[in-house]
C-alpha positions in Angstrom: -6.5 -12.4 4.6 -5.8 -12.3 8.3 -4.2 -9.4 10.1 -2.9 -9.4 13.7 -3.9 -5.8 14.0 -7.4 -6.0 12.5 -9.2 -5.5 15.9 -7.2 -2.5 16.8 -7.4 -1.1 13.3 -11.2 -1.5 13.3 -11.5 0.4 16.5 -9.5 3.3 15.1 -11.0 3.3 11.6 -12.7 6.5 10.8 -14.4 5.4 7.7 -18.2 5.8 7.9 -18.8 2.8 5.7 -19.0 0.4 8.6 -20.1 -2.7 6.7 -17.0 -2.7 4.5 -15.3 -6.1 4.3 -11.9 -4.4 4.4 -12.5 -2.6 7.7 -9.4 -3.1 9.9 -7.5 -4.5 7.0 -5.6 -1.3 6.1 -3.3 -2.8 3.6 -6.3 -4.3 1.6 -8.2 -1.0 1.9 -5.3 1.1 0.6 -4.7 -1.3 -2.3 -8.4 -1.4 -3.2 -8.7 2.4 -3.3 -5.4 3.0 -5.1 -6.5 0.5 -7.9 -9.6 2.7 -8.3 -7.5 6.0 -8.3 -9.0 6.8 -4.9 -7.8 7.5 -1.4 -9.1 5.6 1.7 -11.7 7.5 3.8 -9.4 7.6 6.8 -7.3 10.2 5.0 -10.2 12.7 5.0 -11.6 14.9 7.7 -15.0 13.7 9.0 -17.2 16.0 6.9 -15.3 15.3 3.7 -15.2 11.6 4.4 -19.0 11.4 4.8 -19.5 12.5 1.2 -18.0 9.1 0.1 -16.1 11.0 -2.6 -12.8 9.2 -2.3 -11.3 10.7 -5.5 -7.8 12.1 -5.5 -9.2 15.3 -7.0 -11.6 15.7 -4.1 -8.7 15.1 -1.6 -6.5 17.7 -3.4 -9.4 20.2 -3.5 -10.1 20.1 0.2 -6.4 20.1 1.2 -5.3 22.9 -1.2 -4.7 26.1 0.7 -7.1 28.9 -0.1 -5.1 31.5 -2.0 -7.9 34.0 -2.2 -7.4 35.3 1.3 
């Protein structure tokens, strides 16, 4: 698939998996991860993204406000 924005998307992509064939093809990336019940790496903060845990559960866990304060 070709994408007119692939170059710009690739420059702004925060995913640390730089050899991914979907890099810069955001629509393909989102579809791929959703089919696996995951969220793309660009939705995570850098430290969380580097764990390669793209699970929805991981995303919720790190985004959930700490109620113990």
